[in-house]
C-alpha positions in Angstrom: 26.8 -11.2 -12.4 29.9 -10.2 -10.2 32.9 -8.3 -9.8 35.6 -9.8 -8.6 33.9 -12.0 -6.6 31.2 -9.2 -5.1 27.8 -10.2 -6.4 26.2 -7.5 -8.4 22.9 -8.7 -8.6 22.3 -6.8 -4.8 18.9 -6.4 -5.5 18.0 -9.9 -6.2 19.6 -11.5 -3.0 17.7 -14.2 -0.6 15.3 -14.8 -3.7 17.6 -17.0 -5.3 15.1 -20.3 -4.6 11.5 -18.1 -4.2 9.0 -19.8 -6.3 10.1 -23.6 -6.0 7.7 -25.5 -8.5 6.8 -28.7 -6.2 4.3 -31.3 -7.8 2.4 -28.7 -9.7 2.1 -25.9 -6.1 4.6 -23.2 -5.8 6.3 -23.4 -2.9 8.6 -21.2 -0.9 9.6 -21.2 2.8 7.6 -19.4 5.7 10.7 -16.7 5.8 10.8 -16.1 2.2 6.9 -15.5 2.8 7.4 -13.0 5.2 10.1 -11.3 3.7 8.3 -10.6 0.9 5.9 -9.0 3.0 8.5 -6.8 4.9 10.1 -5.7 2.0 6.2 -4.4 0.7 6.2 -2.5 3.9 9.6 -1.1 3.5 9.0 0.1 -0.3 5.4 1.7 1.2 7.4 3.6 3.9 10.2 4.9 1.1 7.7 5.5 -1.3 5.6 7.7 1.3 9.6 9.1 2.2 9.8 10.4 -1.7 6.1 11.5 -1.5 7.1 14.1 1.6 10.2 15.4 -0.3 8.2 16.3 -3.3 5.3 18.0 -1.6 7.6 19.9 0.6 9.1 20.8 -2.9 6.0 21.6 -4.6 4.9 23.3 -1.2 7.7 25.4 -1.1 8.1 25.9 -5.0 3.9 26.7 -6.2 2.4 27.7 -3.0 -0.7 26.3 -3.3 -2.7 25.7 -0.5 -3.9 21.9 -2.2 0.1 21.1 -2.8 -0.1 20.4 0.9 -1.7 17.0 -0.1 0.6 15.3 -1.0 2.9 15.0 1.7 -0.2 14.9 3.8 -0.4 11.6 1.6 2.8 10.5 1.6 2.5 10.9 5.8 -0.4 8.3 6.2 1.7 6.6 3.7 4.9 5.7 6.1 2.4 5.6 9.1 0.1 3.0 7.2 3.4 1.1 6.0 4.6 1.2 9.7 1.8 -0.1 11.8 0.9 -2.8 8.7 5.1 -3.6 9.0 4.3 -4.2 13.2 0.6 -5.6 13.8 -0.3 -7.2 10.3 2.7 -9.1 9.2 2.1 -12.6 10.2 3.5 -15.9 11.4 1.5 -18.2 8.9 1.6 -20.5 11.7 0.1 -18.9 14.8 -1.3 -16.0 13.4 1.1 -13.8 15.8 2.7 -10.6 14.3 6.1 -10.9 13.5 7.3 -7.9 11.7 8.1 -6.5 14.5 11.3 -8.7 14.3 12.3 -7.7 11.1 13.4 -4.1 12.7 16.3 -5.5 14.8 20.2 -5.4 14.0 19.7 -9.1 12.9 17.2 -8.1 9.9 17.9 -4.5 8.9 15.6 -3.2 6.3 15.5 -6.8 4.2 13.5 -9.4 6.3 13.9 -11.8 8.9 17.8 -12.5 9.1 19.0 -16.0 8.6 20.2 -16.2 12.3 16.6 -16.0 13.5 15.9 -20.0 13.1 12.4 -20.2 14.9 8.9 -18.3 15.3 9.1 -16.8 18.5 5.7 -17.7 19.5 5.4 -21.2 18.2 8.7 -22.1 17.7 8.3 -23.6 13.7 11.2 -23.3 11.9 11.3 -20.5 9.7 13.2 -22.7 6.6 10.0 -24.7 6.8 8.6 -24.7 3.3 4.8 -23.8 2.7 1.7 -24.1 0.3 1.5 -20.6 -0.6 -1.6 -21.4 -3.0 -3.1 -23.0 -0.7 -2.6 -21.1 2.1 -2.5 -24.4 4.1 0.4 -23.5 6.9 2.4 -26.2 8.2 1.8 -28.0 11.7 4.6 -28.1 14.2 5.6 -30.9 15.7 
């Protein structure tokens, strides 16, 4: 759907070719795999911030000592999502953490930019397809 040449499906950008079926297996690129995990982490952070705001509102108006739990859970969710994004998002080929590369001007919150072509650790191209069901990463040449 577009209006004057501008796509209105902003939530679906970059996912047009996800989930290709080849020989009965779902195929996706390393970039799609990493961006999916980065988006999950980003959504966890947003949910944590929302819990913090709701918790502050509840604490301010209801003055219950139990209301402190809600922003505490939100804070834990924000910290856990940030740590997950930094340390647990790994290249499927070399297993080095690449989640920190999504926090730069080239990527933003949507994931690793198209300008980043290779993993900085193992130099495998991020647009290489990998079998998502078998979990076998590509082998660099």
